[in-house]
Backbone as CSV, one residue per row, in Angstrom:
resi,resn,N_x,N_y,N_z,CA_x,CA_y,CA_z,C_x,C_y,C_z
1,MET,229.557,125.436,-55.730,230.635,124.020,-55.786,230.480,124.089,-56.987
2,LEU,231.677,123.128,-57.467,232.039,122.741,-59.013,231.418,121.574,-59.230
3,ARG,230.649,121.077,-60.330,230.263,119.935,-60.487,230.454,119.568,-61.748
4,LEU,230.956,119.037,-62.237,231.371,118.265,-63.747,230.132,117.968,-64.955
5,ARG,229.897,118.413,-65.601,228.850,117.855,-66.599,229.270,116.626,-67.497
6,VAL,229.889,115.925,-67.246,230.469,115.066,-68.101,229.704,114.236,-68.971
7,LYS,229.565,113.543,-67.384,227.945,112.434,-68.203,227.242,113.112,-69.014
8,GLU,226.676,113.758,-68.454,225.575,114.567,-69.408,225.993,114.753,-70.878
9,VAL,226.798,115.676,-70.811,227.559,115.927,-72.488,227.145,114.374,-72.872
10,ALA,228.347,114.138,-72.714,228.704,112.652,-72.919,227.746,112.066,-74.093
11,GLN,226.652,111.728,-73.189,225.081,111.131,-73.198,224.415,111.772,-74.389
12,GLU,224.375,113.110,-74.186,223.660,114.393,-75.064,224.311,113.799,-76.556
13,LYS,225.815,113.346,-76.501,226.205,113.111,-77.961,226.727,111.806,-77.993
14,GLY,225.934,110.530,-77.220,226.032,109.125,-77.752,227.620,108.915,-77.879
15,ILE,228.098,109.613,-76.451,229.835,108.703,-76.615,229.874,108.521,-75.225
16,SER,230.222,107.059,-75.390,229.952,106.077,-73.891,231.328,106.641,-73.170
17,MET,231.517,105.661,-72.001,232.859,106.024,-71.310,233.728,105.733,-72.231
18,HIS,234.070,104.563,-72.678,235.056,103.761,-73.327,235.485,104.751,-74.416
19,GLN,234.525,105.256,-75.296,234.936,106.075,-76.364,235.606,107.181,-75.755
20,LEU,235.075,108.117,-75.078,235.692,109.183,-74.123,237.044,109.112,-74.033
21,SER,237.014,108.287,-73.351,238.720,107.804,-73.053,239.510,107.384,-73.896
22,LEU,239.227,107.250,-75.017,239.770,106.938,-75.704,240.218,108.429,-76.871
23,ARG,238.886,108.651,-77.342,238.865,110.376,-77.338,239.789,111.173,-77.161
24,ALA,239.800,111.155,-75.670,240.422,112.469,-75.219,242.018,111.933,-74.423
25,GLN,242.000,110.523,-74.573,243.335,109.715,-73.704,243.684,110.473,-72.759
26,VAL,242.524,109.775,-71.838,242.457,109.888,-70.567,241.969,108.435,-70.117
27,SER,242.732,108.037,-69.246,242.588,106.407,-68.539,240.805,106.242,-68.260
28,TYR,240.248,105.293,-68.733,239.164,104.983,-68.815,238.248,105.168,-67.045
29,TYR,239.431,104.750,-66.011,238.759,104.428,-65.106,238.965,106.188,-64.370
30,ILE,239.686,106.865,-65.138,239.129,108.192,-64.741,237.826,108.958,-64.923
31,VAL,237.567,108.515,-66.068,236.381,109.345,-67.127,235.444,108.452,-66.472
32,ARG,235.250,107.179,-65.520,234.393,106.482,-65.187,234.248,107.028,-63.344
33,TRP,235.295,107.063,-63.051,235.351,108.282,-61.899,234.678,109.394,-62.060
34,ILE,234.873,109.806,-63.411,234.217,111.298,-62.703,232.630,110.804,-63.192
35,PHE,231.963,110.201,-63.844,230.664,109.975,-64.589,229.584,109.221,-63.002
36,HIS,230.646,108.974,-62.102,230.067,108.373,-60.837,230.047,109.293,-60.122
37,ASP,230.954,110.213,-60.102,231.260,111.450,-58.901,231.481,112.785,-59.385
38,PRO,230.215,113.466,-60.170,230.602,114.724,-60.594,231.089,116.025,-59.748
39,TYR,231.564,116.089,-58.656,232.004,116.534,-58.063,233.243,116.483,-57.360
40,ARG,234.052,115.228,-57.808,235.515,115.266,-57.745,236.660,115.780,-58.277
41,THR,237.752,116.548,-57.891,238.439,117.289,-58.370,238.974,116.030,-59.145
42,VAL,239.650,117.265,-60.646,240.099,116.568,-61.831,240.818,118.099,-62.208
43,ASN,242.456,117.691,-62.636,243.247,118.819,-63.215,242.674,119.102,-64.500
44,THR,242.892,120.637,-64.710,242.606,120.929,-65.650,243.343,120.448,-67.575
45,ASP,244.188,120.170,-66.875,244.250,119.301,-68.267,244.078,118.262,-68.549
46,THR,243.327,117.591,-67.568,242.033,116.354,-67.643,240.801,116.802,-68.484
47,LEU,239.877,118.272,-67.840,239.039,118.634,-68.594,239.571,119.288,-69.661
48,ASN,240.518,120.193,-69.983,240.626,120.473,-71.314,240.808,119.307,-72.516
49,ARG,241.240,117.898,-71.911,241.065,116.676,-73.319,239.984,116.747,-73.171
50,ILE,239.126,116.409,-71.972,237.798,115.579,-72.538,236.589,116.739,-72.611
51,ALA,236.638,117.662,-72.974,236.169,119.139,-73.519,236.666,118.782,-74.968
52,GLU,237.631,118.848,-75.511,238.147,118.676,-76.489,237.329,117.540,-77.499
53,ALA,237.345,116.429,-76.716,237.033,115.241,-77.039,235.087,115.314,-77.317
54,LEU,234.848,116.068,-76.555,233.407,115.740,-76.438,233.363,117.301,-77.061
55,GLY,234.153,117.644,-78.079,234.117,119.206,-78.906,233.026,120.203,-78.299
56,VAL,233.068,120.507,-77.004,232.679,121.685,-76.464,233.599,122.693,-75.478
57,PRO,233.008,123.731,-75.572,234.564,124.845,-74.958,233.892,123.804,-73.159
58,VAL,235.418,124.258,-72.178,235.449,123.869,-71.235,234.214,124.338,-70.316
59,THR,233.627,125.445,-70.601,232.915,125.776,-69.736,231.415,125.291,-69.983
60,ASP,231.440,124.205,-70.936,229.757,123.226,-71.076,230.018,122.165,-70.261
61,ILE,231.255,121.907,-70.068,231.346,120.696,-68.652,231.461,121.136,-67.383
62,ILE,231.042,122.269,-67.032,231.365,122.753,-65.601,230.139,123.879,-65.366
63,GLU,229.570,123.288,-63.894,228.503,124.281,-63.659,228.988,124.162,-62.264
64,ASP,228.335,125.636,-61.701,228.426,126.117,-60.552,226.901,125.401,-59.497
65,VAL,227.042,125.401,-58.568,225.827,124.509,-57.932,225.969,124.858,-56.252
66,PRO,224.428,125.419,-55.942,224.575,125.770,-54.578,225.243,124.388,-53.359
67,LYS,226.218,124.643,-52.685,226.436,123.575,-51.821,225.374,122.282,-51.011
68,TRP,224.255,123.160,-51.057,222.905,122.074,-50.384,222.600,121.489,-51.761
69,GLN,222.708,121.623,-52.751,222.599,120.807,-53.865,223.590,119.607,-53.887
70,ALA,224.513,120.145,-54.059,225.827,119.438,-54.076,225.846,118.242,-53.100
71,GLU,225.387,118.543,-52.092,225.565,117.381,-50.473,224.579,116.512,-50.768
72,GLU,223.299,117.148,-51.571,222.139,116.065,-51.477,222.247,115.130,-53.097
73,GLU,223.063,115.785,-53.665,223.188,114.926,-55.219,223.975,113.997,-54.402
74,ARG,225.651,114.508,-53.784,226.087,113.477,-53.145,225.766,111.980,-52.312
75,LYS,224.769,112.083,-51.788,224.274,111.449,-50.646,223.445,110.471,-52.131
76,ARG,222.617,110.736,-52.974,221.875,110.097,-53.802,222.838,108.969,-54.372
77,LEU,223.598,109.704,-55.149,224.766,109.097,-56.106,225.360,107.878,-55.064
78,LYS,225.671,108.138,-53.830,226.225,107.422,-52.941,225.586,105.905,-52.942
79,SER,224.235,106.050,-52.904,223.210,105.264,-52.146,222.392,104.657,-53.686
80,LEU,223.371,104.874,-55.048,223.141,104.252,-56.083,223.647,102.654,-56.571
81,PRO,223.179,101.674,-57.137,224.249,101.211,-57.228,225.500,101.081,-58.375
82,GLU,226.525,100.905,-58.342,228.043,100.921,-58.763,227.595,101.687,-60.758
83,ASP,226.245,100.734,-61.122,226.100,100.408,-62.874,225.402,101.931,-62.909
84,SER,224.813,102.592,-62.331,223.788,103.865,-62.445,224.510,104.739,-63.535
């Protein structure tokens, strides 16, 4: 299952959700949505814009994880407060 590493890469580079949305010219709400659920479907244009804004190849913001791991992480993410 594909997992987006946008939040991790942005944090490594010290880029906030707001800064990323401005740099990538992507809605803040889409960036926030990706940060909170890295398993959501995103179109390739959005991925390209985000990767470019982060200064990394698209392959750096996508990883393949086993389905069981994705299911466990999604359960954990749903139980966290919205600001996490």
